[in-house]
ZALUMDO-638196 format. One record per atom (N, C-alpha, C): residue number from 1; chain; atom name; z negated, y, x. Coordinates in pm, whole numbers, m for minus. Layout:
% residues N
> NUM	A	CA	Z	Y	X
...
% end
This chain:
% residues 123
> 1	A	N	m10100	9525	9618
> 1	A	CA	m10136	9548	9563
> 1	A	C	m10247	9669	9636
> 2	A	N	m10241	9620	9768
> 2	A	CA	m10354	9705	9875
> 2	A	C	m10275	9807	9896
> 3	A	N	m10166	9799	9875
> 3	A	CA	m10073	9930	9908
> 3	A	C	m10092	10040	9863
> 4	A	N	m10102	10014	9697
> 4	A	CA	m10115	10098	9611
> 4	A	C	m10255	10108	9554
> 5	A	N	m10338	10044	9634
> 5	A	CA	m10508	10112	9610
> 5	A	C	m10496	10204	9781
> 6	A	N	m10400	10177	9857
> 6	A	CA	m10436	10295	9971
> 6	A	C	m10363	10413	9934
> 7	A	N	m10276	10398	9830
> 7	A	CA	m10194	10527	9816
> 7	A	C	m10241	10559	9693
> 8	A	N	m10368	10549	9607
> 8	A	CA	m10450	10588	9476
> 8	A	C	m10554	10680	9571
> 9	A	N	m10615	10603	9690
> 9	A	CA	m10716	10630	9761
> 9	A	C	m10658	10793	9833
> 10	A	N	m10564	10812	9893
> 10	A	CA	m10449	10900	9942
> 10	A	C	m10453	10998	9835
> 11	A	N	m10415	10999	9752
> 11	A	CA	m10406	11070	9642
> 11	A	C	m10524	11142	9617
> 12	A	N	m10603	11064	9580
> 12	A	CA	m10754	11145	9541
> 12	A	C	m10876	11186	9657
> 13	A	N	m10771	11189	9799
> 13	A	CA	m10877	11267	9923
> 13	A	C	m10816	11367	9968
> 14	A	N	m10877	11437	10059
> 14	A	CA	m10816	11578	10162
> 14	A	C	m10653	11511	10180
> 15	A	N	m10638	11368	10270
> 15	A	CA	m10541	11376	10345
> 15	A	C	m10422	11302	10237
> 16	A	N	m10390	11427	10160
> 16	A	CA	m10297	11370	10063
> 16	A	C	m10176	11334	10150
> 17	A	N	m10131	11372	10253
> 17	A	CA	m10021	11421	10373
> 17	A	C	m9956	11248	10339
> 18	A	N	m10091	11150	10386
> 18	A	CA	m10037	11031	10440
> 18	A	C	m9986	10935	10328
> 19	A	N	m10012	11016	10195
> 19	A	CA	m10007	10916	10106
> 19	A	C	m9850	10839	10077
> 20	A	N	m9764	10906	10156
> 20	A	CA	m9605	10862	10114
> 20	A	C	m9584	10750	10213
> 21	A	N	m9652	10635	10259
> 21	A	CA	m9633	10589	10342
> 21	A	C	m9668	10444	10271
> 22	A	N	m9804	10458	10186
> 22	A	CA	m9820	10332	10106
> 22	A	C	m9780	10329	10019
> 23	A	N	m9673	10492	9970
> 23	A	CA	m9582	10446	9869
> 23	A	C	m9470	10344	9890
> 24	A	N	m9418	10388	10021
> 24	A	CA	m9288	10310	10056
> 24	A	C	m9306	10177	10107
> 25	A	N	m9437	10148	10130
> 25	A	CA	m9450	10048	10173
> 25	A	C	m9446	9938	10046
> 26	A	N	m9517	9991	9937
> 26	A	CA	m9510	9942	9827
> 26	A	C	m9403	9871	9768
> 27	A	N	m9336	9990	9740
> 27	A	CA	m9204	9964	9679
> 27	A	C	m9090	9899	9768
> 28	A	N	m9116	9891	9890
> 28	A	CA	m9039	9762	9943
> 28	A	C	m9070	9660	9937
> 29	A	N	m9219	9652	9920
> 29	A	CA	m9240	9482	9910
> 29	A	C	m9231	9452	9769
> 30	A	N	m9239	9575	9644
> 30	A	CA	m9203	9537	9541
> 30	A	C	m9070	9490	9543
> 31	A	N	m9022	9550	9584
> 31	A	CA	m8857	9484	9596
> 31	A	C	m8824	9400	9656
> 32	A	N	m8852	9338	9773
> 32	A	CA	m8886	9172	9772
> 32	A	C	m8890	9133	9733
> 33	A	N	m9050	9136	9672
> 33	A	CA	m9087	9049	9569
> 33	A	C	m8969	9002	9504
> 34	A	N	m8933	9103	9418
> 34	A	CA	m8830	9075	9296
> 34	A	C	m8704	9007	9354
> 35	A	N	m8678	9065	9442
> 35	A	CA	m8545	8977	9486
> 35	A	C	m8544	8842	9569
> 36	A	N	m8673	8834	9547
> 36	A	CA	m8699	8676	9608
> 36	A	C	m8734	8607	9485
> 37	A	N	m8768	8621	9389
> 37	A	CA	m8789	8587	9271
> 37	A	C	m8706	8566	9177
> 38	A	N	m8596	8651	9207
> 38	A	CA	m8490	8658	9112
> 38	A	C	m8381	8575	9176
> 39	A	N	m8407	8548	9328
> 39	A	CA	m8364	8459	9385
> 39	A	C	m8199	8543	9418
> 40	A	N	m8183	8639	9506
> 40	A	CA	m8151	8752	9496
> 40	A	C	m8092	8671	9677
> 41	A	N	m8208	8616	9755
> 41	A	CA	m8153	8582	9864
> 41	A	C	m8030	8467	9866
> 42	A	N	m8088	8419	9757
> 42	A	CA	m7926	8295	9751
> 42	A	C	m7837	8327	9706
> 43	A	N	m7805	8438	9618
> 43	A	CA	m7670	8471	9618
> 43	A	C	m7622	8579	9708
> 44	A	N	m7676	8619	9794
> 44	A	CA	m7658	8731	9861
> 44	A	C	m7668	8680	10004
> 45	A	N	m7599	8576	10052
> 45	A	CA	m7623	8529	10192
> 45	A	C	m7599	8598	10296
> 46	A	N	m7532	8704	10313
> 46	A	CA	m7434	8789	10426
> 46	A	C	m7625	8867	10515
> 47	A	N	m7664	8912	10381
> 47	A	CA	m7858	8992	10397
> 47	A	C	m7884	8894	10505
> 48	A	N	m7900	8929	10633
> 48	A	CA	m8107	8876	10664
> 48	A	C	m8155	8861	10580
> 49	A	N	m8239	8846	10456
> 49	A	CA	m8368	8836	10430
> 49	A	C	m8437	8839	10519
> 50	A	N	m8488	8720	10558
> 50	A	CA	m8626	8688	10611
> 50	A	C	m8604	8811	10762
> 51	A	N	m8495	8850	10810
> 51	A	CA	m8522	8984	10895
> 51	A	C	m8557	9081	10821
> 52	A	N	m8557	9133	10735
> 52	A	CA	m8567	9283	10623
> 52	A	C	m8744	9210	10598
> 53	A	N	m8758	9133	10570
> 53	A	CA	m8940	9114	10557
> 53	A	C	m9004	9114	10675
> 54	A	N	m8943	9036	10775
> 54	A	CA	m9045	9051	10929
> 54	A	C	m9038	9182	10953
> 55	A	N	m8908	9267	10976
> 55	A	CA	m8944	9437	10998
> 55	A	C	m9020	9524	10927
> 56	A	N	m9001	9491	10750
> 56	A	CA	m9124	9566	10676
> 56	A	C	m9284	9533	10690
> 57	A	N	m9281	9402	10754
> 57	A	CA	m9443	9339	10781
> 57	A	C	m9477	9461	10924
> 58	A	N	m9401	9411	11022
> 58	A	CA	m9412	9500	11166
> 58	A	C	m9404	9653	11096
> 59	A	N	m9335	9734	11069
> 59	A	CA	m9348	9870	11054
> 59	A	C	m9490	9867	10967
> 60	A	N	m9502	9788	10855
> 60	A	CA	m9619	9817	10769
> 60	A	C	m9769	9828	10863
> 61	A	N	m9738	9718	10947
> 61	A	CA	m9880	9705	11045
> 61	A	C	m9904	9824	11117
> 62	A	N	m9809	9859	11156
> 62	A	CA	m9801	9999	11292
> 62	A	C	m9858	10115	11175
> 63	A	N	m9757	10127	11108
> 63	A	CA	m9786	10288	11043
> 63	A	C	m9944	10237	10966
> 64	A	N	m9979	10129	10902
> 64	A	CA	m10104	10136	10850
> 64	A	C	m10228	10138	10946
> 65	A	N	m10190	10114	11030
> 65	A	CA	m10322	10069	11166
> 65	A	C	m10303	10270	11195
> 66	A	N	m10217	10323	11206
> 66	A	CA	m10166	10454	11259
> 66	A	C	m10259	10566	11203
> 67	A	N	m10216	10520	11045
> 67	A	CA	m10257	10649	10979
> 67	A	C	m10455	10627	10919
> 68	A	N	m10442	10463	10950
> 68	A	CA	m10590	10476	10923
> 68	A	C	m10690	10538	11002
> 69	A	N	m10619	10518	11162
> 69	A	CA	m10753	10600	11243
> 69	A	C	m10736	10728	11241
> 70	A	N	m10640	10786	11205
> 70	A	CA	m10581	10937	11143
> 70	A	C	m10696	10978	11017
> 71	A	N	m10703	10905	10945
> 71	A	CA	m10777	10922	10814
> 71	A	C	m10893	10913	10836
> 72	A	N	m10925	10834	10883
> 72	A	CA	m11100	10810	10936
> 72	A	C	m11142	10869	11028
> 73	A	N	m11083	10932	11137
> 73	A	CA	m11103	11003	11262
> 73	A	C	m11106	11173	11211
> 74	A	N	m11003	11199	11139
> 74	A	CA	m10999	11346	11084
> 74	A	C	m11056	11455	10980
> 75	A	N	m11083	11344	10851
> 75	A	CA	m11111	11325	10721
> 75	A	C	m11215	11317	10728
> 76	A	N	m11332	11380	10656
> 76	A	CA	m11493	11378	10611
> 76	A	C	m11515	11300	10480
> 77	A	N	m11441	11297	10379
> 77	A	CA	m11431	11291	10301
> 77	A	C	m11492	11130	10194
> 78	A	N	m11522	11080	10130
> 78	A	CA	m11487	10966	10134
> 78	A	C	m11343	10902	10054
> 79	A	N	m11260	10937	9975
> 79	A	CA	m11162	10877	9994
> 79	A	C	m11076	10847	10092
> 80	A	N	m11074	10958	10150
> 80	A	CA	m11025	10911	10293
> 80	A	C	m11069	10812	10367
> 81	A	N	m11209	10839	10375
> 81	A	CA	m11283	10682	10448
> 81	A	C	m11235	10561	10402
> 82	A	N	m11246	10553	10268
> 82	A	CA	m11173	10457	10174
> 82	A	C	m11068	10432	10198
> 83	A	N	m10954	10473	10205
> 83	A	CA	m10775	10428	10267
> 83	A	C	m10808	10395	10393
> 84	A	N	m10874	10486	10507
> 84	A	CA	m10862	10402	10589
> 84	A	C	m10881	10257	10649
> 85	A	N	m11012	10245	10566
> 85	A	CA	m11082	10085	10587
> 85	A	C	m11008	10039	10474
> 86	A	N	m10942	10052	10399
> 86	A	CA	m10781	9966	10340
> 86	A	C	m10713	9968	10357
> 87	A	N	m10637	10098	10461
> 87	A	CA	m10528	10064	10593
> 87	A	C	m10617	9961	10726
> 88	A	N	m10756	9947	10741
> 88	A	CA	m10679	9863	10810
> 88	A	C	m10729	9706	10778
> 89	A	N	m10738	9701	10666
> 89	A	CA	m10746	9578	10596
> 89	A	C	m10635	9524	10616
> 90	A	N	m10559	9635	10540
> 90	A	CA	m10365	9591	10518
> 90	A	C	m10319	9605	10664
> 91	A	N	m10327	9627	10735
> 91	A	CA	m10359	9612	10907
> 91	A	C	m10327	9458	10922
> 92	A	N	m10482	9365	10910
> 92	A	CA	m10444	9282	10907
> 92	A	C	m10365	9187	10842
> 93	A	N	m10368	9219	10698
> 93	A	CA	m10284	9118	10638
> 93	A	C	m10162	9112	10664
> 94	A	N	m10080	9262	10685
> 94	A	CA	m9973	9240	10744
> 94	A	C	m9955	9160	10876
> 95	A	N	m10021	9199	10933
> 95	A	CA	m10005	9094	11082
> 95	A	C	m10030	8948	11089
> 96	A	N	m10066	8908	10941
> 96	A	CA	m10098	8762	10917
> 96	A	C	m9981	8726	10830
> 97	A	N	m9890	8847	10769
> 97	A	CA	m9764	8804	10732
> 97	A	C	m9664	8828	10810
> 98	A	N	m9721	8904	10899
> 98	A	CA	m9614	8899	11034
> 98	A	C	m9560	8802	11049
> 99	A	N	m9722	8701	11102
> 99	A	CA	m9673	8601	11179
> 99	A	C	m9649	8477	11105
> 100	A	N	m9654	8504	10986
> 100	A	CA	m9552	8373	10907
> 100	A	C	m9420	8405	10874
> 101	A	N	m9400	8535	10890
> 101	A	CA	m9284	8564	10852
> 101	A	C	m9188	8530	11031
> 102	A	N	m9258	8526	11081
> 102	A	CA	m9195	8518	11205
> 102	A	C	m9090	8345	11224
> 103	A	N	m9239	8291	11177
> 103	A	CA	m9164	8172	11218
> 103	A	C	m9100	8122	11097
> 104	A	N	m9064	8189	10964
> 104	A	CA	m8925	8141	10930
> 104	A	C	m8885	8242	10975
> 105	A	N	m8823	8309	11019
> 105	A	CA	m8734	8408	11081
> 105	A	C	m8690	8280	11201
> 106	A	N	m8789	8217	11276
> 106	A	CA	m8719	8133	11387
> 106	A	C	m8656	8031	11302
> 107	A	N	m8682	7990	11161
> 107	A	CA	m8622	7851	11131
> 107	A	C	m8469	7910	11088
> 108	A	N	m8492	8052	11018
> 108	A	CA	m8369	8097	10972
> 108	A	C	m8239	8110	11044
> 109	A	N	m8302	8155	11221
> 109	A	CA	m8212	8177	11296
> 109	A	C	m8177	8056	11371
> 110	A	N	m8236	7927	11359
> 110	A	CA	m8194	7793	11395
> 110	A	C	m8086	7742	11325
> 111	A	N	m8129	7777	11204
> 111	A	CA	m8048	7696	11110
> 111	A	C	m7883	7772	11127
> 112	A	N	m7884	7918	11103
> 112	A	CA	m7776	7976	11096
> 112	A	C	m7649	7972	11223
> 113	A	N	m7735	7891	11381
> 113	A	CA	m7708	7877	11482
> 113	A	C	m7614	7772	11480
> 114	A	N	m7670	7654	11410
> 114	A	CA	m7638	7498	11363
> 114	A	C	m7458	7534	11297
> 115	A	N	m7473	7613	11239
> 115	A	CA	m7333	7653	11162
> 115	A	C	m7230	7689	11278
> 116	A	N	m7242	7672	11366
> 116	A	CA	m7129	7710	11516
> 116	A	C	m7001	7599	11448
> 117	A	N	m6913	7628	11508
> 117	A	CA	m6742	7550	11507
> 117	A	C	m6806	7405	11612
> 118	A	N	m6703	7312	11616
> 118	A	CA	m6764	7221	11666
> 118	A	C	m6692	7258	11812
> 119	A	N	m6599	7320	11856
> 119	A	CA	m6532	7363	11972
> 119	A	C	m6661	7407	12081
> 120	A	N	m6749	7511	12012
> 120	A	CA	m6853	7528	12078
> 120	A	C	m6982	7449	12079
> 121	A	N	m6969	7316	12043
> 121	A	CA	m7078	7270	12051
> 121	A	C	m7081	7173	12144
> 122	A	N	m6926	7157	12184
> 122	A	CA	m6936	7071	12270
> 122	A	C	m6950	7140	12433
> 123	A	N	m6902	7284	12394
> 123	A	CA	m6924	7349	12545
> 123	A	C	m7035	7381	12597
% end
């Protein structure tokens, strides 16, 4: 929701060149939400779903932080300032999600390493 709000703010501002990043983050979040809701993560075991969510959170936090600084410092209209403030809020939200997802990723990777053959476990 926050990505969609930032997207709308960038459309209405002079900083419309920054609108692609929130749109892509919104679509990626929507895809992963529907993938988890429809249990695609259980059907396709080959894909590393926690890793995909982890990378999305990390890139979103970095991108939102960078474009928020640029929008607040370079543009003076109200919509750009609002998009920058919402971008800083999104940076914090994605950083928290990054921390939570990192813990899930560690659990996922530990679970995957326990599936080793018996010969390797004794070595």
